[in-house]
Backbone as CSV, one residue per row, in Angstrom:
resi,resn,N_x,N_y,N_z,CA_x,CA_y,CA_z,C_x,C_y,C_z
1,MET,-4.031,-15.664,-11.645,-2.631,-15.820,-11.325,-2.408,-15.215,-9.931
2,ARG,-1.751,-15.932,-9.087,-1.502,-15.472,-7.727,-0.427,-14.384,-7.690
3,ARG,-0.481,-13.563,-6.658,0.418,-12.421,-6.533,1.890,-12.835,-6.557
4,HIS,2.254,-13.869,-5.798,3.658,-14.288,-5.759,4.107,-14.821,-7.110
5,HIS,3.202,-15.452,-7.839,3.532,-15.962,-9.164,3.795,-14.798,-10.122
6,ILE,2.991,-13.734,-10.035,3.188,-12.559,-10.882,4.540,-11.936,-10.600
7,ALA,4.883,-11.796,-9.328,6.182,-11.220,-8.969,7.315,-12.070,-9.533
8,ALA,7.176,-13.375,-9.483,8.216,-14.263,-10.013,8.345,-14.111,-11.528
9,VAL,7.218,-14.017,-12.224,7.242,-13.837,-13.681,7.903,-12.519,-14.033
10,VAL,7.511,-11.448,-13.330,8.095,-10.131,-13.589,9.590,-10.169,-13.322
11,ALA,10.010,-10.774,-12.233,11.441,-10.860,-11.904,12.192,-11.607,-12.996
12,LEU,11.651,-12.717,-13.454,12.294,-13.494,-14.502,12.402,-12.678,-15.786
13,LEU,11.325,-11.995,-16.163,11.362,-11.192,-17.378,12.405,-10.087,-17.270
14,LEU,12.524,-9.478,-16.114,13.513,-8.413,-15.937,14.931,-8.956,-15.998
15,VAL,15.160,-10.112,-15.399,16.493,-10.706,-15.426,16.860,-11.095,-16.855
16,VAL,15.928,-11.716,-17.572,16.179,-12.131,-18.944,16.503,-10.920,-19.817
17,ARG,15.894,-9.769,-19.522,16.107,-8.578,-20.331,17.274,-7.725,-19.821
18,GLY,18.141,-8.246,-19.006,19.355,-7.526,-18.677,19.543,-7.167,-17.228
19,GLY,18.634,-7.544,-16.343,18.817,-7.325,-14.920,19.016,-5.880,-14.518
20,PRO,18.013,-4.997,-14.723,18.172,-3.594,-14.374,18.378,-3.400,-12.875
21,ALA,19.039,-2.305,-12.541,19.370,-2.013,-11.146,18.140,-1.804,-10.278
22,HIS,17.045,-1.372,-10.860,15.855,-1.024,-10.083,14.726,-2.036,-10.281
23,ALA,15.084,-3.287,-10.489,14.092,-4.323,-10.790,13.077,-4.511,-9.665
24,GLN,13.527,-4.510,-8.430,12.605,-4.724,-7.314,11.614,-3.571,-7.196
25,GLU,12.086,-2.332,-7.327,11.180,-1.173,-7.289,10.156,-1.254,-8.406
26,LEU,10.596,-1.649,-9.586,9.692,-1.757,-10.721,8.667,-2.860,-10.480
27,ARG,9.113,-3.999,-9.978,8.181,-5.097,-9.652,7.101,-4.609,-8.695
28,GLN,7.513,-3.866,-7.676,6.553,-3.361,-6.686,5.585,-2.371,-7.316
29,ALA,6.084,-1.507,-8.193,5.211,-0.528,-8.861,4.201,-1.231,-9.766
30,VAL,4.644,-2.244,-10.497,3.730,-2.998,-11.365,2.687,-3.707,-10.520
31,ASP,3.078,-4.298,-9.412,2.124,-4.993,-8.539,1.126,-4.010,-7.916
32,ARG,1.601,-2.849,-7.459,0.691,-1.827,-6.902,-0.318,-1.376,-7.952
33,THR,0.170,-1.208,-9.182,-0.708,-0.783,-10.272,-1.746,-1.853,-10.557
34,ARG,-1.334,-3.098,-10.575,-2.266,-4.209,-10.795,-3.348,-4.245,-9.714
35,GLN,-2.932,-4.104,-8.464,-3.902,-4.116,-7.355,-4.857,-2.934,-7.453
36,ALA,-4.337,-1.764,-7.794,-5.195,-0.578,-7.939,-6.179,-0.767,-9.087
37,TRP,-5.726,-1.391,-10.174,-6.622,-1.646,-11.308,-7.762,-2.558,-10.873
38,LEU,-7.426,-3.644,-10.213,-8.451,-4.607,-9.803,-9.479,-3.989,-8.864
39,SER,-9.069,-3.024,-8.059,-10.015,-2.362,-7.145,-10.579,-1.074,-7.745
40,HIS,-10.255,-0.819,-9.017,-10.720,0.390,-9.721,-10.334,1.662,-8.982
41,ASP,-9.156,1.678,-8.403,-8.658,2.840,-7.670,-7.671,3.601,-8.554
42,ALA,-8.210,4.355,-9.516,-7.376,5.085,-10.468,-6.549,6.159,-9.771
43,GLU,-7.079,6.748,-8.726,-6.327,7.765,-7.990,-5.034,7.183,-7.420
44,GLN,-5.146,6.020,-6.802,-3.960,5.345,-6.259,-3.013,4.923,-7.385
45,MET,-3.589,4.426,-8.477,-2.790,3.951,-9.598,-1.917,5.069,-10.164
46,LEU,-2.428,6.292,-10.193,-1.736,7.404,-10.831,-1.072,8.349,-9.837
47,ALA,-1.103,8.008,-8.561,-0.523,8.863,-7.521,0.962,9.112,-7.794
48,GLY,1.374,10.347,-7.682,2.772,10.702,-7.849,3.207,10.917,-9.287
49,SER,2.293,10.715,-10.236,2.634,10.911,-11.649,2.646,12.395,-11.991
50,ASP,3.444,12.761,-12.992,3.467,14.150,-13.471,2.314,14.383,-14.442
51,THR,2.346,13.680,-15.542,1.252,13.664,-16.504,1.028,12.217,-16.897
52,VAL,-0.183,11.933,-17.348,-0.529,10.566,-17.728,-1.207,10.611,-19.090
53,THR,-0.676,9.849,-20.028,-1.285,9.739,-21.343,-2.267,8.570,-21.315
54,LEU,-3.506,8.850,-21.734,-4.544,7.820,-21.776,-4.979,7.581,-23.212
55,LEU,-5.116,6.322,-23.576,-5.732,5.921,-24.832,-6.744,4.853,-24.468
56,LEU,-8.018,5.242,-24.469,-9.094,4.353,-24.056,-10.015,4.090,-25.230
57,PRO,-10.570,2.889,-25.322,-11.490,2.582,-26.419,-12.653,3.583,-26.451
58,GLY,-12.946,4.070,-27.652,-14.080,4.971,-27.826,-13.823,6.405,-27.411
59,ARG,-12.584,6.765,-27.063,-12.300,8.125,-26.581,-11.432,8.934,-27.535
60,GLY,-11.204,8.460,-28.733,-10.393,9.227,-29.669,-8.909,9.026,-29.444
61,PRO,-8.088,9.984,-29.938,-6.632,9.827,-29.831,-6.139,9.932,-28.394
62,ALA,-4.912,9.483,-28.190,-4.286,9.547,-26.864,-4.147,11.006,-26.440
63,VAL,-4.419,11.250,-25.148,-4.356,12.601,-24.598,-3.562,12.547,-23.299
64,ALA,-2.696,13.555,-23.094,-1.950,13.674,-21.830,-2.766,14.511,-20.860
65,TRP,-2.898,14.029,-19.628,-3.692,14.683,-18.601,-2.846,14.885,-17.345
66,ILE,-3.258,15.843,-16.520,-2.675,15.907,-15.188,-3.280,14.732,-14.409
67,PRO,-2.609,14.235,-13.372,-3.057,13.003,-12.705,-4.508,13.025,-12.211
68,GLY,-4.965,14.124,-11.634,-6.339,14.174,-11.133,-7.364,14.003,-12.241
69,GLN,-7.137,14.676,-13.380,-8.043,14.538,-14.517,-7.961,13.128,-15.097
70,ALA,-6.743,12.626,-15.236,-6.562,11.272,-15.773,-7.275,10.253,-14.887
71,ALA,-7.178,10.418,-13.576,-7.830,9.485,-12.646,-9.351,9.528,-12.820
72,ARG,-9.917,10.715,-13.001,-11.372,10.812,-13.191,-11.805,10.131,-14.490
73,VAL,-11.063,10.370,-15.571,-11.399,9.765,-16.868,-11.258,8.247,-16.791
74,LEU,-10.151,7.771,-16.228,-9.938,6.330,-16.120,-10.960,5.691,-15.182
75,SER,-11.286,6.351,-14.086,-12.305,5.828,-13.158,-13.644,5.657,-13.855
76,ALA,-14.039,6.649,-14.651,-15.314,6.563,-15.382,-15.299,5.380,-16.345
77,HIS,-14.153,5.156,-16.989,-14.035,4.022,-17.911,-14.129,2.693,-17.156
78,LEU,-13.410,2.584,-16.061,-13.393,1.331,-15.297,-14.721,1.044,-14.606
79,ALA,-15.461,2.077,-14.257,-16.728,1.903,-13.542,-17.750,1.109,-14.347
80,GLN,-17.573,1.035,-15.641,-18.507,0.319,-16.507,-18.322,-1.196,-16.456
81,ALA,-17.306,-1.662,-15.742,-16.958,-3.081,-15.801,-16.784,-3.691,-14.422
82,ARG,-16.883,-5.017,-14.400,-16.519,-5.816,-13.218,-15.328,-6.657,-13.642
83,GLU,-14.212,-6.412,-12.977,-12.975,-7.099,-13.332,-13.055,-8.574,-12.951
84,ARG,-12.561,-9.429,-13.831,-12.452,-10.855,-13.559,-10.993,-11.270,-13.403
85,GLU,-10.118,-10.590,-14.166,-8.693,-10.940,-14.135,-7.890,-9.774,-14.693
86,PHE,-6.707,-9.571,-14.140,-5.741,-8.600,-14.670,-4.378,-9.243,-14.487
87,SER,-3.870,-9.840,-15.564,-2.623,-10.610,-15.505,-1.508,-9.886,-16.234
88,VAL,-0.433,-9.601,-15.541,0.739,-8.997,-16.171,1.438,-10.086,-16.973
89,THR,1.652,-9.818,-18.265,2.237,-10.823,-19.147,3.661,-10.489,-19.575
90,ASP,4.066,-9.222,-19.446,5.410,-8.838,-19.867,5.785,-7.519,-19.197
91,VAL,7.044,-7.371,-18.853,7.578,-6.122,-18.301,8.932,-5.895,-18.948
92,ARG,9.155,-4.674,-19.426,10.431,-4.332,-20.058,10.906,-2.983,-19.553
93,GLN,12.145,-2.931,-19.135,12.743,-1.658,-18.765,13.521,-1.141,-19.967
94,VAL,13.331,0.136,-20.277,13.977,0.775,-21.417,14.849,1.899,-20.860
95,GLY,16.118,1.682,-20.780,17.003,2.663,-20.157,16.829,2.631,-18.648
96,ASN,17.350,3.655,-17.976,17.278,3.689,-16.510,15.970,4.238,-15.977
97,ASP,15.214,4.977,-16.811,14.069,5.693,-16.259,12.741,5.416,-16.944
98,ARG,12.673,4.436,-17.820,11.408,4.106,-18.495,11.206,2.593,-18.500
99,ALA,9.934,2.228,-18.370,9.577,0.806,-18.416,8.157,0.673,-18.933
100,TYR,7.859,-0.510,-19.417,6.523,-0.806,-19.917,6.077,-2.155,-19.391
101,ALA,4.806,-2.247,-19.090,4.210,-3.522,-18.692,3.016,-3.780,-19.598
102,GLU,2.858,-5.020,-19.985,1.702,-5.436,-20.772,0.872,-6.365,-19.902
103,ALA,-0.433,-6.197,-19.962,-1.324,-7.029,-19.157,-2.526,-7.459,-19.989
104,ARG,-3.110,-8.553,-19.548,-4.360,-9.026,-20.134,-5.450,-8.763,-19.111
105,ARG,-6.458,-8.068,-19.554,-7.594,-7.734,-18.695,-8.817,-8.509,-19.177
106,ARG,-9.457,-9.217,-18.249,-10.722,-9.902,-18.559,-11.769,-9.321,-17.637
107,TYR,-12.938,-8.966,-18.208,-13.963,-8.264,-17.449,-15.342,-8.476,-18.067
108,VAL,-16.354,-8.099,-17.318,-17.734,-8.140,-17.777,-18.282,-6.725,-17.641
109,VAL,-18.900,-6.224,-18.701,-19.529,-4.904,-18.645,-20.786,-5.018,-17.795
110,ALA,-20.978,-4.040,-16.918,-22.150,-4.040,-16.033,-23.428,-4.210,-16.844
111,GLY,-24.300,-5.091,-16.377,-25.567,-5.343,-17.043,-25.512,-6.404,-18.125
112,THR,-24.335,-6.994,-18.359,-24.206,-8.056,-19.358,-23.528,-9.264,-18.712
113,SER,-23.463,-10.346,-19.465,-22.764,-11.527,-18.957,-21.614,-11.940,-19.873
114,ASP,-21.353,-11.167,-20.925,-20.288,-11.488,-21.869,-18.924,-11.169,-21.273
115,LEU,-18.038,-12.145,-21.307,-16.672,-11.949,-20.836,-15.858,-11.331,-21.970
116,LEU,-15.277,-10.166,-21.711,-14.480,-9.457,-22.705,-13.022,-9.457,-22.282
117,GLU,-12.147,-9.224,-23.259,-10.719,-9.217,-22.971,-10.053,-8.043,-23.685
118,ASP,-9.204,-7.330,-22.968,-8.419,-6.232,-23.522,-6.947,-6.473,-23.239
119,THR,-6.111,-5.856,-24.040,-4.690,-5.775,-23.748,-4.444,-4.382,-23.181
120,VAL,-3.742,-4.316,-22.067,-3.452,-3.039,-21.421,-1.944,-2.840,-21.430
121,MET,-1.527,-1.704,-21.967,-0.121,-1.327,-21.955,0.032,-0.208,-20.929
122,LEU,0.950,-0.395,-20.010,1.220,0.591,-18.964,2.636,1.105,-19.128
123,GLY,2.776,2.418,-19.212,4.097,3.031,-19.270,4.469,3.531,-17.885
124,PHE,5.726,3.382,-17.516,6.230,3.843,-16.219,7.440,4.731,-16.450
125,VAL,7.579,5.758,-15.604,8.796,6.563,-15.576,9.346,6.498,-14.158
126,ARG,10.659,6.540,-14.055,11.297,6.497,-12.736,11.660,7.905,-12.329
127,ARG,11.152,8.313,-11.196,11.429,9.622,-10.601,12.123,9.392,-9.266
128,ALA,12.461,10.479,-8.594,13.123,10.380,-7.281,12.301,9.543,-6.309
129,GLY,10.982,9.595,-6.408,10.112,8.843,-5.509,9.832,7.422,-5.957
130,GLY,10.421,6.983,-7.048,10.203,5.624,-7.538,9.506,5.610,-8.890
131,TRP,9.018,4.461,-9.273,8.349,4.272,-10.563,6.919,4.772,-10.487
132,ARG,6.508,5.537,-11.499,5.156,6.102,-11.575,4.548,5.787,-12.931
133,VAL,3.230,5.599,-12.957,2.522,5.356,-14.209,2.518,6.646,-15.035
134,SER,2.912,6.555,-16.298,2.927,7.703,-17.181,2.001,7.517,-18.381
135,GLU,1.524,6.286,-18.562,0.746,5.987,-19.766,-0.147,4.780,-19.513
136,VAL,-1.384,4.859,-19.996,-2.311,3.740,-19.957,-2.955,3.658,-21.337
137,ARG,-2.747,2.530,-22.007,-3.334,2.319,-23.346,-4.085,0.995,-23.319
138,ILE,-5.364,1.073,-23.648,-6.197,-0.123,-23.649,-6.588,-0.447,-25.080
139,GLY,-6.301,-1.674,-25.503,-6.642,-2.129,-26.847,-7.480,-3.385,-26.798
140,ARG,-8.317,-3.529,-27.761,-9.188,-4.719,-27.818,-8.674,-5.687,-28.848
């Protein structure tokens, strides 16, 4: 899915769900997060966050981390794969300061040729500096 198409889908979903005041900022945050995911740049993805809750396959229950620790854990998880696609499928704003994005991730684990697919849920909180990732949950 092309970048402009993703922005259009996100904009439409936000308008359909009530047209929040900060829709453009949220669209930009979701797009930045998508780009950081595709380049496996967890540090950039989590920049400016207070704490980040991670739920990753094979890692036990969800745990809240400070951003630097969360970035290291997420980077180690992402390093095992070669991304093929990361498509945002839904975005919802909940109140003025919380939002969620759902994405479909398609990837190949290093050393294999099997195409795998995960659902990724991203939580965002709105702070003075804009929308920040607060949660990453990966499900198979």
